[in-house]
N, C-alpha and C positions, 0 to 999 in steps of 0.2 A: 582243806587240811593237808598237812604234809604226809608224805608216805611213811615217815618214821612214826606217825601217830597210830598207824595200823600195821604193825610189823608182821602179823600173820595173815593179812588179807590178800588172797589171790586176786580178787576183783580190783582192790585198791592198787595193787602192783600193776596190773594190766592197764589201768587208766593212767597211772603216773607215767608209764612208759610209752603211752600213746598207741597201744595195741587195741585192735578191734576186740572188745571183750565178749565173752560168752558165759552166760549163766544158764542154769537149767532147774526145773522143778524137781524136788525130791519129797514126795508125800510120805509122812509117817504112816506106819501100819495101824490097822484097827485091832490092836492087841499089844501085849507086852512081848513082842518078838523082834529083838535086836538084830537077829540073823537076817530077817526079811529086809530090813533097812540096809544092812551091810551088802547084801547081794545086789540091791539096786545101785548102791554107791559104786560098786566095782565096775559097772558099765559106764559110769560117767568120769571116773578117776582118770586124770591125764587128758581129758577132752574139754573140760570146762574150767573157768577161773573160779567159780563159786557155785554153790547149789542153795536154792531156796527151800527151807524147811518150813512147810506150811503150818498154820495154826488153826486146827479144826476147820479146814477148808470146806466151804459150802455149808457151814454150821453143822458139820457132822463130826462126832467125837472120834478122835484119833490119839495116838500118843502125843504128849505135849511137844510143842516146838522146841522148847529149851532142852528137854531130854534127848530128843532126836538129833538136835544140832550137835550136841556133845558126841553122840554116837557117830554122826557123819564126820566129825572132826577127827575122831580116832581112826576112822576108816580112810583117812588121807585126803579129805575134801575140805575145802574152805567154806563154812556154812554162812548163809544169810538167814538169820532167825527172824521169822515173821511174828508179829505181836499185834493182836487186835484188841480194840476197845469193847467188843461185844461182851466178853465174859469177865472183865475185871474192872474194879474201880481204880482210882488214882494211886492208892496205896499198893495194890497188887501189881499194877503196871510198873511202878517204880522199883518194887522189889525184884521183879523178873529182869528188868533192864540192869540193875545192879549185879544180879547173879550172872547175867550174860557177860558183863564186864569182868567179873571175878574169874569166870571160866574161860576168858580170853576168846569169846566168840567175836569174830572180827567185823561183822556187819549185822545190823538189825533193820528190818523192813517194817514200817509202822503203817497201819491202816485201821479204818473204822471197823470193818467186818460185816459179814452178812447177818441179817436178823435171824434169830433162832427158828422162827416159823418157816424158814426155807430149808431147814435141815431135819435131822432125825430125832430131835428133842424139841418139837414145836411148843411144848408146854414150859420150856425153860424161861426163866425171867431174864430178859436182856438187861445189861448194865449200862453201857454207853455213857459212863460218867464223863468221859472226854470223847472228842472225835479225833480223826486221823491227823488233822492239822494241829490241834492242841497237843496231841501226843508227840508229834514231831518237835514242837516248840519245847515240850518238857524234856525230851531226850537231849536236845542241844543244851538246855540249861543244866542238866545233870553233868554233862560232859565239859562244857566251857566254863560254867560258873561254880560247879562243885557244890550246888545246893539242891535240897529237895523242894518240892512245891511248898512246903511249910516254912521254907526260909532257913531250915537248919542245915549246917554244913556237913558235907561228906568227909570221911576220913581219907578216902581215895576215889578219884573220879573215874568212871568207866571210859574206855577208849575204843569205841566201835565206830564204824562208818554208818551214817544214817541214810536210809532209803525210804522211798515212797512208791505209790502206784498212781497211774493216770490212765484214762481212757480217752484217746483222741477222737473217738467216733460217737460218743454219747451226745445227744442234743442237749442245749444248743451248741453246735460246733464252734460258733464264734467266740465262745467263752472258755474253751478247753485249755487254750494257752495260758490265759490269765489264772485259771485254777491251779495249774502246775506252778506258776510263778509265785502264787501265794504259799504253796508248800515249800518251795525253795527258800522263800523269805523266812519261813519258820525254822529252817535248818536242814532240809533235805539236800543230800549231796549226790544221790543217784535216783533214777526213777525207771521202773519197769512198766511197760504199757500192756494194755489189753491186746489180744491177737490182732496182728495186722494182716488182713486179707485184701485191703484196698491201699496199695502203695501210694497212689496219687494223692488221696485224701491225707494220708500220713505225712507225705513230703510237704504238703501245704502247712500242716500243723507245725512240723519241725522248722520250716522257714519262718513262721511267725515267732517261734521261741527264739530263733537266732536273732531276729530283729529286736526282740526284747532283751537280748543279752542273757537269757536263761541258761542256754547250753554252755556258756562259759563258766557257769557256777554249778551246774548240775549235769551229770552224765545220763543221757537218755538211752536206755536199752529197749529196743523194739521187741514186743512179744510175738513169737512165732510158734507154729506147731502143725504137725501133719493131720489132715482130715482123712482118717483111714476107713471110713465107711459112709454110706448115704445116711444111715441112722445118725451118726455123729454130725453130718452136715445139717440135717434137719434140727437136731438139738441146738447146735450153735446158732442157726438162723432164727429159731422160734423161741428158745427157752433162756438164752443167755443175753441179758440186756447190753446193748452197746456193741455187740459184735456185728460187723458189717462184712459179709461174705460178698465179694464182687460178683457180678453176673458172669464175667469170664471164667472165674474159678469154678463157679457152680456148673457151668456148661461143660467144662473139662471133666469134672468128676461124674457127671451124669452121662457123658458121652462115651465112656469106656465100659466094658463088661464088668459086672459086679465083682468078679474075682481079680479085677485089676485096679479097683478104686484105691485100695491102700497103697499100691505102687505109685499111682498117679498123685495121690496126696503127698507122698514123700517127695516126688519130683517138684510139685508146686512149692512145698515148703523150702526146699533147697534153692529154687529159683528166686523165691521171695528174699531169702537171706542174701543172695548174690546181689539183688537190686538194692537192698538196704545198705550194703557195704559201700555203695556208690553215692549215698545221700549225705551231703555235708551236715554235720551236726549230730549224726547218729553214732553213738560211742560203742554200740554193741548190740547183741541180741539176747533175749531171754527165751529159751526153748521150753515149751510146755508140752510134754509128751507123756501124758499120765498112763501109767502101766506099759509104756513103750520105751523105757529108759534104754533098753539094749539097742534101740534103733537110732538113738541120737548120734553116735559116732558116724554112722553111714550118712545121715542127713548132713552133718557138718562136713564130711569129706566131699560129698557131691556139690556142696556150696563153695568148695575151694578153701575151707578153713582147715588148718593143720592142728595136730595135737599140741597141747601146751604143757610144758613141764613147770610145776611150781618149784620154788626155790629149794625146798627140801629134797624133792625128787632129782633136781638138777645136781645138787651136791652129791647125792648118793651115786648118780650116774658118773660123775667126775672121779669119785673115789674108786669106782670099778675099773676105770680106764688105765 
């Protein structure tokens, strides 16, 4: 799609200009507290092209992604509204996508979602009327064809950029590139990946995507984040499916005193970003630093990435000069 189709999208602008894009996670609060979200947003403003507003991440109830995306937008950030199939049937999914379009949310990221049994309401009934690929196709149909799944025409089509997720490290590794290609064929224009702790395996996956022509149609943003304690290391290694922490990183984190693990984790994250910037086909990074949003600017600085002014901030700066 053209840049004009997403006038408010910081991520779209970065990709259109050929810049190495940076997005970050912004988790809504567990409560009706807009100020908590605004405080988190302040740490990221000016440093990222867009923020992912999660949708009951980990199947745990939080403020809705649509409401939180609007708050993030008012706080000066370009939101990526996540939408999962877990809690909504096709009618509710279409309704939320249309609302996001009306509210000028510039990006949506569509995924199947974790099962409720993994979260804080295991007794909740899962919906899964559609899966992530079908939802991606539905979103493209709403935008490009201007029709609902029922075939009825829309009065106005939404204009957001469509995103998806992928895990290059989940078995079987040989099929991971084909899986993303399927999502791109359905309509995905950018993809954010699971944490990259093994750059070599990730580079092989990207190379396969390039051979298939996928990276020409879809911007791939590599997932990164600091491991700030040995407890988090164990959680990622043992509890999060598809996360592959390389032996070298594990040795580094276990080889420093406990009070220096957080610092070493930040150093590893920055070094990983530096390596990713050198891999052809990587369009940017997606920083996942849950509860550590204030540390994101330092990580990006260490990685050699500079602050970015969105158009509105740039215009304001020019007016002051």
